[in-house]
N, C-alpha and C positions, 0 to 999 in steps of 0.2 A: 504493500500500500504506500509506504514512504517513498519507495523507488519510483512508482508511477506518478505520485504527487510531485516529486522533485523533477522528474523528466519534463512534465508539461509546464510546470512553473518556470523552469529554466528556459524553455522555448519561448514563453511569453515575454520574459524580460531580457533575453539574449541580445536583441537588437539595441535596446537602450544601453545595456552594458557595453556593447561594442562602441556606441557613440560616446559614452563616458570615457572609454579608453582612448579613442582616437582624438577627442578634443583635449584630453589631459596631456597626451603626447605633444600635440600642436602647441599648447600653452607653454609646456616645459622647454621646447626647443626654439621658441620665438620670443625675443625680448619685447616687452610691452612698449618700451620707449621707441623702438623701431616700428612697431605696429602702429603707434600713434603718429608716426611721421616726424618725430622730433629731429631726425637727421637732416631734414630739409630746411630747418629754421636757421636763419643767420643771426648770430649774436649781435645784439644792438648796443650801441654806446650813445644813448641820447644825451643832449645837452642838459645840464643841471637846471632844476627848477628853482627860480628865485621867488620865494613866497611873498616878497615885498611887492611883486607884480600883481598879486591877487587882490582884486578890488571888489570881490563878490562876497556877500554874506548870505547864509542860508541856515535853515533848521532841518536836520536830516538824521536818518539812522546811520548812514554810512556815506563817506565822501572819499572819492579816489581821484587822484591826478593821473591822467593817461596821456601818453605822447601819441598824437594822431598826425601822421605824416610829419609836417614841419612845425607843429605847434602843440603846446600843452593845452589840454582841455580838462574840465571838471565833470566828473560823473557823480551825480547826487542821487542817493536812494532814499525815498520817503515811503510812508505807508501806502501811498497811492501809486508808486512805481518809480521809474527812473527819469531823470532829466539831465540834459547835457548843455553846458555853457562854456564859453571861453573864459579866460582869466578875469575879464572885465564884467562877467555876469551876463553876457549876451547869449540868448539861446542859439544853439547850433542846428543847422540842417543836416540831414543825412548825407553821407558820401554818395557820389554818383558812381556809375560803372567804371569810368576811366580812373577815378581816384582810387577805387577799390583795387583795380589792377595794378596801380602804382604801389599800393600797400604790399601786394604779393611780391612785386619786384624787389622792394626794399627789405621785406621781412623773411623771404625764402630764396632758395636758389632755383626756384621753378619759374617757368615762363608762362604767364597768364595768357589765355586765349579769349575767353568770353566770361562775362560776369552776369549772373542772373539773380535778381532780388527775390527773396522768399519772405512772406509775412504770415504764413499759416502753418501750424504744426502738422506733421504727417506721421502716421504710424510706421515704425521701423525706419524712420528717416535717419540718414547719416549724421544729421545735425541735432538730433533729439537731445533735449536737456540744455540747449543754448538759448539765449535771449533772442527774441525776434523783434524787428526784422533783421535778416542776415543775408549776406551775399554768398552765392555759390560760384566759385571761380574755377572753371575748367582749365587744365594746364596741358602743355604739349609734352606728355610723357607716355611711355609704353605701359606704365603701371596704372593708367587710368586714375590719376590723382586729382581730387577736388580739394580746393582750399576754401574754408568757410571763414568769412570776415564779418565782424560786427558792423552793422550799417552806420552806427553812430560813433563808436570809439575807434574803429579801424583796427581793432585787435584781431589777430588770427586766433580763432576759437577752436578750430579743428582742422586736421589734415587727414583725408580719407583716401586710402589706396586699396588695391585688391587684397593686400595682406590683411588690412583691417576688416574688409568685408568677409573674408574667410573666418577670421577671428570672431567677428560678430555672429555669423551663422552658427559656428561651433559653440559659442557661448550660449546661444539660444537652445541648441541641442543639449548642452550640458545641464542647464537648469530647467529644461523642458518648458520653455516659454518662447514659442515661435511668433507670438504676436508683438509684444512690447520688448521682449528680451531683457527684462529688468527685474521681474518678480521671482526672487529665489525662494519664496514661501508658498508657491502655488500648490494646488491640490495634487496634480500629477506627480510632481517630484517627491512629495511625501509618500504617496501610495507606492510608487516604484522603488523608493528607497527601502520601505518596509518589506516589500516583496523580495528585493535583492537580499536583505538580511535573512528572511525566512529561507530563501533558496540556499544561502551559504550554510545556515544551521542544519538544514535537512541533508545537505551534502556531507557535513561532518558526521551526522548521525549514521548515514549510510556507510561511510568509511569504517566506522568502528563496528557496525553490525556485520559488514562483510569480513573485516579482519577477525572478528570473534568467530564467525562461521567457519573460516578457513582453518583456524586453530583446532 
């Protein structure tokens, strides 16, 4: 009875066990820094910020000074969202497509081809988790690399290549979340983890039962 139970239980979970193994091997042999595309970034040496130039006053949860192309800007976070001003407190417009491509030229060693503005979230999007609006910049590479640039700050928020896309798919397979690829506490992974444990325990029981029978 235990042998039959173990046989069919193992058949049910064998595919997921294989996916766990394959994804684990891929994660172990690929540095996350390279998967994220950090090797394409150029180290920046921006000019120092002189706080005496700041003529703006504000009430906020967080305030950050960000270098956007050739100027310092202020990123202000309040309970209602984000606002962006220059050092004199004047509200800033979004970057345009040409300015975004210049950001890519200055911040990476990639050659930008086309910039597309994105203002709506998408399921399983490469840019998920980033503030919108954002620009997707296609580059002239064989690895199909997209650079994502914040429309207001000009910060490179993500670099996505085929290596990252493989990683992302395998991560979804690893945590059994193919929709959002973020929920590590979903129902399926809990059930299959328990079944894998039961399969392992039944295999151990079978080993000792067979061993005892041979003696």
